[in-house]
C-alpha positions in Angstrom: -43.1 29.0 21.6 -39.4 29.3 22.9 -38.8 32.8 24.4 -35.4 33.9 23.7 -34.3 37.2 25.3 -31.6 38.4 22.5 -29.8 41.0 23.5 -29.6 39.6 27.3 -28.1 36.0 25.4 -25.9 38.6 23.4 -24.6 40.5 26.1 -23.8 37.0 28.5 -21.7 35.8 25.8 -18.2 34.8 27.0 -16.5 36.5 23.7 -17.4 38.5 21.0 -17.7 37.7 17.6 -17.9 34.2 18.5 -21.8 33.4 17.9 -24.3 31.3 19.8 -27.2 29.0 18.0 -30.3 30.3 19.6 -32.6 28.0 17.6 -32.5 25.8 13.9 -35.9 25.3 12.1 -35.4 22.5 9.4 -32.1 24.0 7.7 -31.8 27.2 8.7 -30.5 28.8 11.5 -30.5 31.4 14.1 -27.5 33.1 15.7 -26.6 35.7 18.3 -23.4 37.4 18.9 -21.9 40.0 20.3 -19.8 43.2 18.6 -17.4 44.9 20.1 -16.2 47.1 17.6 -13.0 45.1 16.3 -12.6 44.2 12.4 -13.1 40.5 11.1 -11.2 39.2 8.4 -13.0 39.3 4.6 -15.1 35.4 3.9 -17.3 34.0 1.9 -20.3 31.1 2.0 -21.6 29.2 -0.5 -24.8 30.2 0.9 -26.9 33.4 1.5 -27.0 35.1 4.8 -29.3 37.5 6.8 -27.5 40.4 9.5 -29.7 41.5 11.4 -28.8 44.2 13.7 -30.6 44.3 16.5 -29.3 47.0 18.4 -25.5 49.3 17.9 -24.1 49.2 14.3 -22.8 46.9 12.2 -20.0 48.6 9.2 -19.7 46.1 6.9 -17.7 45.8 3.1 -19.3 43.7 0.8 -18.1 42.9 -2.7 -15.6 45.9 -2.2 -18.9 48.5 -1.3 -19.2 49.9 2.2 -22.2 49.6 4.1 -23.7 50.9 7.1 -26.2 48.2 8.5 -28.1 50.2 11.9 -30.4 48.9 14.8 -33.5 47.2 13.0 -32.1 47.0 9.7 -31.2 44.0 7.8 -28.4 43.1 5.3 -28.9 40.3 3.0 -25.0 39.0 2.1 -25.8 36.8 -1.1 -23.6 33.3 -1.7 -20.4 33.8 -2.2 -19.6 37.2 -2.1 -16.7 38.8 0.1 -17.7 40.5 2.8 -16.0 42.0 6.3 -16.4 43.7 9.2 -14.9 47.0 9.3 -14.1 48.4 13.2 -16.6 50.1 15.2 -19.4 47.7 14.6 -20.8 47.5 18.3 -24.3 46.3 19.7 -26.6 42.7 18.9 -26.4 41.0 15.5 -28.4 38.0 14.4 -27.4 35.9 11.7 -29.6 33.3 9.9 -28.0 31.4 7.5 -28.6 27.8 5.8 -26.9 25.1 7.4 -25.6 22.4 4.7 -25.5 19.2 7.0 -29.2 19.9 8.3 -30.9 16.3 8.4 
C-alpha cells in the first residue's frame, strides 16, 4: 500500500485548480487539487465524478442548483450534468472519476 498525504500534496501544487493524479485503480482515477477561491466555468462529462472535500468548502452549481460541499462531505455529479465552481471555494478537493482510455 502506498501512503499519500493529501493535504500536503495539494498545498505543494504549483497551480490551484490544476489536478494531480494520485492513483489509478483499474479504470478509476483519484486526483487532488487545491481550490483558491476563484470560480471555474461550467463543464460536463460523459461519466459521473465524485467530488470529496478534504478541507475547506466547495461552492458548486450543478444542474442549476447551488450546493455547498464542506470538509468531510462528497457530492456525486452525474454524467452529463452541467456544473460550475462558484467564487469562494477554498481548500483541498479529491476527484474520483472514470478514465475512458484505461487499459
